[in-house]
N, C-alpha and C positions, 0 to 999 in steps of 0.2 A: 504494500500499499504506499503512496506518495505522503509525504509530511505535510503536505501544501491544505491548508483550510478550504482555498478557492483558486479559482483558475480565470482569470481575466483575458478577453482576445478584445484589441484595440483595430477596428479598421481605420485606418490611417490617411490622411488626406497631404500631398503637398501643394494644393493649390495657393495661389496669392491671396493676400488678404487676411483678414483677422478673424473671421468665422466660417466655417466650413462644413456644410451639409454633408460632406463625405465621411465625416469622422463619426462612427458608432462603437459604443460599450458594453461588453455584455460579459456577463458572470455566471459561472458554473460552480456549485457547491454543493458536498453531501451527495444524495442520492436526488437531489431536487432537477425540475427544470432548469435550463438556463433562463438567465432575466437580464433585461436590457438595463443599463444604468442611465438614469436620466432621459428616457426616450424623447421627450419634447425639447430637448434642450439643444440647441445650435452649438457645439462644442468649438472652442478655441483649440491650438496645439498647447498654449501656454494653460489653458483650463486643464488638460489631460496630464501635465507635468504636475500641476498643484496637487489636482486630486489624486494621482499616483504616490507622490512623496507622503500625503499624510495616509492614505490608506497602507501603505508599505510598512508603516510602524505599527498598524494596530493587530495585524494579523498576518501569519505567513502565507503570501500569496505568490501565484506564479503569474505573471504578466506578459502577454504576447502581443508584440506590434507587427503587422503585415508590410514591413520594409525591409530592404537589405541592409544589415548592420555595417556591412564594406563593400566597396566596389571590389571586383575580381582582382587578385594580385600574383597568385602561383603562374599562372599561363605567361606573363610577360614581366614578372619581378618588379612590377612598378604598379602604383594606382592609375598615374597620368605619365605615360611614358614619352622621355624628352623633355620632361619640365625639371627644373632644378629647385633643390631645397623642398621637395615634397616629401613627407614622412614616410615610414615604411612599416607601420602598426597602424590597426584601427585606432585605437586609444589615441595616438598622435593624429592620427588623419581627421577624426573628429574634431578637435582643437583646431586644427587647420582650417576646415571648412566653416566653422563658427567663427573664427577669427575674419575670414573673408566675405562672409555673408552678412549684409545689413538689413535683411528683408524683414518687414512684418511679421509676428507672431512666429519666430523660429522659421521662417521661411528661409530657402536658399535657390530660387529661381537665379538670382543676380550670379551666383557661383557657377550655373550652368550657362547662362546666357552671354554673359561678359566675362567673367575672370578666368574661366578654362573653356572657351566655348568652342576649340577645334575637338575636343574631345569627345563631344556629345552629337549624336544625330538629332535635327530638327527637320530633314526632309530633304527631298530629292536635289536640294540645291547644296548639298553636303557631299555628295557623292552615292557611293554604294553602301545602302544601309550594313550589308555583312561586313564592312570594314571597321564596323564600330563596336558591334555587338560581340561582347565577351561575357563569360560566364565564370561563376567560382566553382571549385571541386565539388561543393554540395550540390548545385544545380546539377551538374554532370552527372553524378551520383542518382540524383531523382529521374532525370531523363534516362538514364540506363535503366531504371526500374519501371519507366513508361508513365512517369508523372508529368511530363509535358512543362517543363519550366520554360517560356519562351521569352519571357521580359526581361532585358539586361539592364543593369544601373546606367548604363550609357546612351539608352535608348530614350530619348526625351520628346517624342511626336506619338499622338494618338491616345485613345482610352483607356488601352491596355499599358501605355508606358508605366514605368515605375520609378525613373530618375528624380523627378522633385520630390516624389515623396520619399525617396530611399535619403537624399542629400539632406531634405528638412529633418528626416528622421536621426540624421548623425548630429545636429544640432540638440536635439533631444535627448540623445544619448550623452552627449558631452555635460548636459546639465545634470543627469543622474549619475554621472561618473563619480566613484566615491562614495555615495548616497545609497543604492541599491546594486546588488551583484548584479552584472550584465554577463550572460552566458553567453559562449563559452571563452570571452576575453577575461572573464573571471571566472574560478572554479566555480562549480555550483555550491552553494554554501551550506553547511550541517544544519543550519536553523536560518530563520527569516525569509523575507522575499526575495524575489529574484525576478529579472526580466529576461526574455528571450524571444528570438526572430521567429515568425511564423508564417505560414502560407497556406490559404484557405484551402486550394484545391486538394491537398493532401489529406483532409478531413472529410471533403466533399467524395472523394475516391474511397476511402475508409467506408465511408455510410453509403456506398453505392451509387453515388449521384454524380460521377465523375463529368466534367466538362459543363454542367449546368450552374445558372446563374439563378437562385431560387428568389421569386418575387411573390410568394403566396404563403398563407399559414400551411396550407394543404402540404405543398411541397418541403417547408420547411420540418414540418411534422415526420414525414417521411425519413428525412435525413437524420433527424434525431433519433428515430427508433433505429436505423441503422447502425446507429453509434451506442445503443444500449441508453439512450436518455429518455425521461419521460416528455410527453408533448408539452409545448408552451400552450399557453391559453390567453393569447393577444386579442384584443378589442378592435385591433385595425390591421389592414395587410400590409406587412413590413416592406422595406425597401429593399434592394440587395445587401447593402452597406449593413444593415441591422442583421439579414439573415447568415451574411458572412460572419459576422462577430457572433452570433448566438450558435451557430454551428460549430465555428472553431472555438469556443470556451467549451463547449461539450466535448469537442474532438481531444483539447488537450488535457481534459479530466481523464479521458479513458484511456489515452496515451501512456500519461504519467501514473496511473495507478494500475496498469496491467502490463506495460513493457518494460523489462528490467534494462533493455538498451537505451531506453528513450534518453537517457543523459551521458551515453556512452557507446556513440554510434560508430561504426565500422568506417574507416577511414578518416576521423578526426585526429589531426596530430597537433602537437603543441605548438607549431610554427602556422598551422590555418587556424588555430583558435587566436592567435595574436594577430593575424593581418586580414584573414577574411572573414572568420567565424564560420557559424553553419545553423541550418535553419532545425527548429524542434519540430521534429516529426520524421525527418529523413534518418533512416536507421540502418 
């Protein structure tokens, strides 16, 4: 059994601005259905940061964020090849991104659009997309298992892009660093709360709903049933951000409580932990 009292999944957003309809927060605890935290609230990223810091000190909670905790490093030996004075560990890179991003609400669009523009793909004018797209070792492992991780931290265009969310997330990690354990950059602590990277598609696949965006209570409860969770009883039809958070919270709980390898996945080395990190759920 896991030592955590609760599992929280945060569907994140890297959008510009100070409030973000794309952020949703859900919690699973005990054997109860997962629930949305402040479902009517339009979260800011700094709201999430303040709420997490308060909650982390109250009870041991595993928090999951759906963005890449670091860009790929192993493939090319650098986060931003050809650039001078770019750090070579994730923790130092978070500080680097934070110090060069003046955007509102922990945003990092300026880092991609201006500071290091040549490294990111924004459209056909930049050339061939494949020349920009790189993946981490955990992403490659997931793809080898049929997990279909297709979005790269260097792809900054389209609805499926994760670059803006990931780089704004690195600013969040910088703010959390030293206050809450961030796995696997930090070892999983024997007590207290921790933060991990999540990928919703892993839990949708575990639930037998691979490749689907869930936009109804019926679909959501089918997924929860596949994860061994009781159904939710919402009074409204959830959006896909809310269903992603609810399913992932339930999936994190199921994985942590039944899979001995959850925090010791095959392929995670000390160097990868320092540089690229790992997605919780890839084992």
